[in-house]
N, C-alpha and C positions, 0 to 999 in steps of 0.2 A: 678051771679056777685060776691058774697062773695068768691066763690071758685076761681074765676079768680084773685081777689085781693090777696088771700092767695098764689096763685101760683106766682104772681109777687113779693110778699114779700119774698117768699122762694128763688126765683131766685136772688133777691137783696142781701139776706143774704149770699148765696153761692158766689156771685161775691165779696162781701165785704170780706169774708173769704179768697178768693184767693188773693185779693189785699193785705190784711194784711200779708198773708204768703209770698207774693212776696217781701214785704218790710223788711222781717227778714234778717238781714245781718249776714253773716258768718265771724266772727272774728277769726284770727289765730295769734299765736305767739309761740316762743320757750320758754323753761323754763329759766327764768332770774329773779330770786327773788332779790329784792322785787317788781319788775315791773310787771312781768308776770310769774305766776306759778299757776297751777290748784289746788294745795294743799293750797293756801292762800285764805283769805277772798275775795270773788268776783273776784278771778283770779289774785290778786295782784294789786298794786297801779295803774299802767298804764292801765290795763284792766278795772279797776273800773272807772277811769276817762273817758276813751274812751266810754265805754258802757253807762255811765251816760249822757255824752254829746250827744251821738247819740239818746238815748231815749228822751231827751229833744227836739231834732230836729225831732222826730217823727218816729224813726227807732227802732224796736225791734232787738235784736241780740242774737247770741249764740256763745260761745267761744270754740275753739278747740286748744289743745296744741300739736305741732308736732316739730320735729327737724327743725332748721333754714332753711336749704336748701330746705326742702319739703314745708315749709311755703312760701318761696319766689317763688318757682316754681308754687305752687298752686294759688297764687295771679296772676302771669303772665298768667296762663291758665284759670283763672276765676272760679276755684273750691272754692276759698275763695274771699270774697268781700273786706275785710279790714285787712291789716297787722298792728297790734297794735303798734309795737315798731320799727320804722325805723329811722336810721340816714340818712341824705341826701346823696345820691349817684347819680350822673348824669345818670349812666347806668340804674338805676332802674326807671327812668322816662319813659322808654320804656314799663314798666310793669304796672305802676300805677301813679296816681296823688297824690302828697304830700299835706298834710294839712299844715297850719302854725304850728309853734312850740307850743307844749303844755306842755313839760317838758324840763329841761336843764340838761344834763349829764355833770358833772364836774369830770374829772379824776384828783385826788389829791394825792400828796405824803403823806406818813405817816412815822413818825420818832419816836424814843424813846422820851418819855416825858422829857422836860427840857434840852434836848441836843440842842445846838445852831445850827440852819440850816435855811437858807432862799434860796428858789429856784430862780435862776436868768436865767440860761441857761444850755443846755445839757453838755457843755464842763466842767462845774464845777463838774458834776456827775461822771466823768471818774475815779476818785480815789476811789469811793465808791462801795461796794457790794450792789446790789439791787435785792431783791426777786421779781420775775415776774411769773405769771401763764402761763404755757405752752399753746401756741396757741392763747393767748389773744392779741387783738390789742389795744394799748394805744394811740399812735399818730404815724403818718407816720415817723416823724423825729426821735422819740424815738425808734421805732421799727427797723429802718434801720441804726441806729448809731452803727458801728462795734466796737467802743472803749468803750462802756458801759460795765461794769462788771456785767452782769446779772446772777442771780442764778435761774434757772428754777425750779418751784415747781408745785404740782398738783392742789393746791387750794389756795384761799386767806387766809383761816384759817391757813394753813401751813405757808404761808408767814408771817402773822402777829405774829405767835408764834415764828418764827425764829427771827423776829425783837425784840420782847419782851425779848428774851433770849440773845440779843446782838450778834447774829450770822451774821446779815446783818445790814447795815446802814439805808436802806430805803426799803419800798415797796410802792405800789400805786394801786389805784382802783377807780372806780366811787364812788363818795361820798355816794350816797344812798345805793349802794350795800355794801360798806364798813360798813356803820352804821348798816345795817341789820345783817351782820355777826358778827360784834363786840358786838352787843347786846346779842349774843348767846355764846360768849366766857366767860371764867372765869373772875372774877373781877381782878385777878392777871395780866392777859394778857390785858384786856380792859383798866385798869388804868395805864398801863406801856407805852402806846403809845398815840400819838396825831397827828392831821392833820397839814400839812404845809399850810399856808394861800394861797400862790400863786399856782393855778392849773397848771398842765401840759397842759391840753387841755379842751376845752368846745365843746360839740356837742349837737345841738338841736334835740329833739325827736319829731317825727311826726307819723301820721298814713299814710299809703300808700293804696289808694283805687284803686282796679283793674280797668284798662281801659276796661275790658270786661263787667263791669257793666255799662249799658247805662246811669245810673244816677250818675256817679262818680263825676261830677262837682257839682251837687246838694247836694250830700252827704258831700263833702268837705266843701262847703259853709255853710251848716247847722251845721256841726261840729265846724268850726271856730267861727261861730256866738255864739254857745252855750258855748264854752270854755271861750270866752270873757265875756259872761253873768255870768257864774259860778264864774269867778274871781271877778266880780263886786258885786255879791250878797253874797259872802263869802262861798259858797258851795264848791268851789275848795279847799280853805284852810282847810275846815272841812274834806274833803277826805284825804288830806295829814296827818292831825292829827290822823284820824282813822287808818291809816296805819303806825303810829309811826314815821312820818317824820316831 
């Protein structure tokens, strides 16, 4: 009898191990500091928030960083369970289920400090030189306006240095991303510029859970519940502060 009990116990442990393994979610994102980046603490701000909320909901996870197109394709094919950093796009609902918003991306203009400027509409920008990062999407209206005098550059760092040197009137970037890179600029550059209060656009950030995962609805519900709980108990704000936000 003891041997039989030990056998049942062993089987139970094996089944439990398989269950735990099955619940380990494969998170994926591209490199987008400070939100997602394998070189940052806990994979960056967004990865940390997402993995923490999922852990509270009962899901272990592992994070892999790949180019954006591969990440999206992998979620659609079920090779990954959760895309960490997704703006809402109707076409992507064919690939996965969106969570509620867990972060807000605000694309803001940056100007030289103490220069008078208030953003009202795109038409007022037509007279200004604006540094933009090649291939970056800011907003559909901004991106498609043929009358904007855009100066393409390779990076935000180059754009903000041109701004500080008074070679362009404005640049723009997601606020969190801009603060991350500005903190790494010299004081001369960092102290020469400031944000314009009115944002160009706002985009809510979500996780996208693969429809190939049979528990996608349960995962999203658990994630949304724990994000709300984290905001209520202060742990959400603590994560923001830990990542310098």
